[in-house]
C-alpha positions as CSV (number, residue, x, y, z in Angstrom):
1,M,-76.8,26.4,-35.8
2,N,-78.6,27.0,-33.0
3,F,-79.3,30.4,-31.9
4,A,-80.6,31.4,-28.3
5,T,-83.9,32.3,-29.1
6,H,-86.4,35.1,-27.4
7,S,-89.5,34.2,-25.8
8,V,-92.1,36.3,-24.2
9,T,-92.2,34.2,-21.2
10,G,-88.8,33.9,-20.6
11,L,-85.2,33.0,-22.1
12,K,-83.9,29.7,-23.5
13,R,-80.6,29.3,-23.1
14,R,-79.1,26.7,-25.0
15,P,-75.4,25.6,-22.8
16,N,-72.9,27.6,-23.3
17,R,-69.8,26.4,-25.4
18,R,-67.7,28.7,-24.5
19,R,-68.0,28.1,-20.5
20,S,-67.8,24.2,-20.9
21,R,-64.4,25.1,-22.8
22,L,-63.1,27.4,-20.0
23,E,-64.1,24.8,-17.5
24,A,-62.5,21.8,-19.3
25,G,-59.2,24.1,-19.7
26,L,-59.3,25.2,-16.2
27,A,-59.7,21.3,-15.2
28,A,-56.2,20.4,-17.6
29,N,-54.7,22.7,-15.9
30,R,-55.3,22.1,-12.6
31,S,-53.8,18.3,-13.8
32,R,-50.5,19.7,-15.5
33,R,-49.9,21.6,-12.3
34,A,-50.1,18.6,-10.2
35,T,-48.1,16.6,-12.6
36,S,-45.8,19.6,-13.0
37,R,-45.4,19.7,-9.2
38,S,-44.4,16.2,-8.8
39,I,-42.1,16.6,-11.9
40,A,-40.7,20.0,-10.7
41,G,-39.5,19.2,-7.2
42,F,-38.5,16.1,-4.9
43,T,-40.4,15.0,-2.0
44,L,-38.8,14.8,1.7
45,L,-38.5,11.2,1.3
46,E,-36.4,11.5,-2.0
47,V,-34.2,14.1,-0.5
48,M,-33.7,11.8,2.6
49,I,-32.8,8.8,0.4
50,A,-30.5,10.7,-1.7
51,I,-28.8,12.4,1.6
52,A,-28.2,8.6,3.0
53,C,-26.6,7.1,-0.8
54,L,-24.2,10.1,-0.6
55,G,-23.8,9.5,3.1
56,F,-22.8,5.8,2.4
57,A,-20.6,6.8,-0.6
58,M,-18.5,9.3,1.9
59,L,-18.2,6.6,4.3
60,A,-16.5,4.3,1.9
61,L,-14.3,6.9,0.4
62,L,-12.9,8.0,4.1
63,S,-12.1,3.9,4.5
64,L,-10.3,3.7,1.6
65,H,-8.5,6.9,2.2
66,H,-7.4,5.3,5.5
67,T,-6.2,2.3,4.1
68,S,-4.2,4.0,1.5
69,M,-2.5,5.8,4.2
70,E,-1.6,2.7,6.1
71,S,0.0,1.3,3.1
72,V,1.5,4.2,2.3
73,A,3.5,4.1,6.0
74,R,4.3,0.4,5.6
75,A,5.9,0.9,2.7
76,R,7.8,3.7,4.2
77,E,8.6,1.9,7.0
78,L,9.9,-1.0,4.8
79,T,11.9,1.5,2.8
80,Q,13.8,2.5,6.0
81,A,14.5,-1.1,6.8
82,T,16.2,-2.1,3.6
83,M,18.1,0.9,3.8
84,L,19.0,0.4,7.2
85,A,20.0,-3.3,6.1
86,Q,22.0,-2.6,3.5
87,G,24.1,-0.1,5.8
88,L,24.5,-3.1,8.0
89,M,25.9,-5.1,5.2
90,T,28.2,-2.5,3.5
91,N,29.8,-2.3,7.2
92,A,29.7,-6.4,7.0
93,E,31.8,-6.2,3.6
94,Q,34.2,-3.8,4.6
95,A,35.2,-5.8,7.4
96,R,36.1,-8.3,4.3
97,F,35.4,-11.6,6.0
98,P,33.6,-11.1,9.2
99,E,33.6,-13.0,12.4
100,L,31.5,-16.1,13.0
101,G,28.5,-15.3,15.8
102,R,25.6,-13.6,16.1
103,L,25.4,-9.6,17.0
104,S,22.5,-7.5,17.6
105,G,21.4,-4.2,18.5
106,D,19.5,-0.6,17.5
107,F,20.2,2.0,15.6
108,Q,20.9,4.6,17.9
109,G,24.7,4.4,18.1
110,M,24.7,4.8,14.3
111,Y,22.0,7.5,14.0
112,Q,21.3,9.3,17.2
113,G,17.6,10.3,17.7
114,Q,16.4,8.4,14.6
115,Y,14.9,5.0,13.7
116,S,13.8,4.1,17.4
117,N,11.2,1.5,16.4
118,F,13.9,-0.7,14.4
119,R,16.5,-3.3,15.8
120,W,19.0,-5.5,13.7
121,E,20.3,-8.5,14.4
122,R,23.5,-10.0,12.0
123,V,24.3,-13.9,11.8
124,V,27.3,-14.8,10.2
125,E,27.7,-18.8,9.3
126,S,30.5,-20.8,8.0
127,L,29.1,-23.1,5.3
128,Q,30.2,-26.7,5.3
129,A,31.0,-27.5,1.7
130,F,33.1,-24.2,1.4
131,P,35.1,-23.4,4.0
132,D,36.3,-20.1,2.3
133,V,32.5,-18.9,1.9
134,R,30.8,-17.6,4.8
135,R,26.8,-16.5,4.7
136,V,26.3,-13.1,6.4
137,R,22.3,-12.4,7.3
138,I,21.0,-9.8,8.2
139,T,17.6,-8.8,10.2
140,V,16.0,-5.7,10.8
141,F,12.6,-5.6,13.2
142,Y,10.2,-3.0,12.8
143,G,6.8,-2.1,13.2
144,P,4.5,-2.5,16.5
145,G,6.3,-4.7,18.8
146,F,9.1,-5.1,16.2
147,H,7.1,-8.2,14.7
148,R,7.8,-7.3,10.8
149,R,11.1,-7.9,9.5
150,F,13.3,-7.5,6.8
151,E,16.2,-9.9,5.8
152,L,19.1,-9.6,3.9
153,T,21.6,-12.5,3.2
154,E,24.8,-12.5,1.2
155,L,27.6,-14.7,0.9
156,M,30.9,-13.6,1.2
157,H,34.4,-15.1,-0.1
158,N,37.6,-14.9,1.9
159,P,39.9,-12.7,0.3
160,L,42.8,-14.8,1.2
161,P,42.1,-18.1,-0.2
162,Q,42.8,-21.1,1.8
163,I,44.5,-23.9,0.2
164,M,44.1,-27.4,1.3
165,L,47.7,-29.2,1.8
166,P,48.5,-32.4,0.5
167,G,48.0,-35.5,3.2
168,G,45.3,-33.3,4.7
169,N,47.6,-31.0,7.0
170,G,44.3,-28.9,7.2
171,S,44.1,-25.4,5.8
172,Q,46.8,-22.8,5.6
173,K,46.1,-18.4,4.6
174,G,48.0,-16.7,2.1
175,P,50.3,-18.0,-0.8
176,V,51.4,-21.1,-0.5
177,S,54.2,-22.6,-2.5
178,T,53.5,-25.6,-4.3
179,P,55.8,-28.4,-4.0
180,N,57.1,-28.3,-7.7
181,Q,58.0,-24.5,-6.8
182,Q,59.9,-25.8,-3.9
183,Q,61.7,-28.1,-6.2
184,G,62.6,-25.9,-9.1
185,G,63.6,-23.1,-6.6
186,G,67.4,-24.3,-6.0
187,D,68.4,-25.1,-9.8
């Protein structure tokens, strides 16, 4: 170990280890502070990028919400159109065997002040192969400009059967006695 020696002419000093250690420690602290500042906080640029990302995410969520609300509105309109078409079909069923032709209208007569954006059309057609069967097609138009539609079709059988008479004399409604019943009725 070297100790500082005193001489008459002056002091000789050896470099102080304690001082160099202190300076090294201060330098280390400065570098630690510099790195801890960058770790501990965010720069303005990082904050702006994070806010921009959040903004895009919120915009996507709002768009998804809007699409979802439109789907709910369309589903509600379709459900109402289905209910209205089924009501019209029930009316046709109560008529038992509706007359041939085309009818149309709106629902203001049946539901005052409601369903103003719905229209209907009923078409009753006969089938060539089955004269005692009629096709009833009900179409409900709805939506903007009435471009959307719901269609309900049902086949209705005549409750009074039509029997073809021998010899092709046409059809007759109601119960008809057959030739065997007419001959056997006099005995």
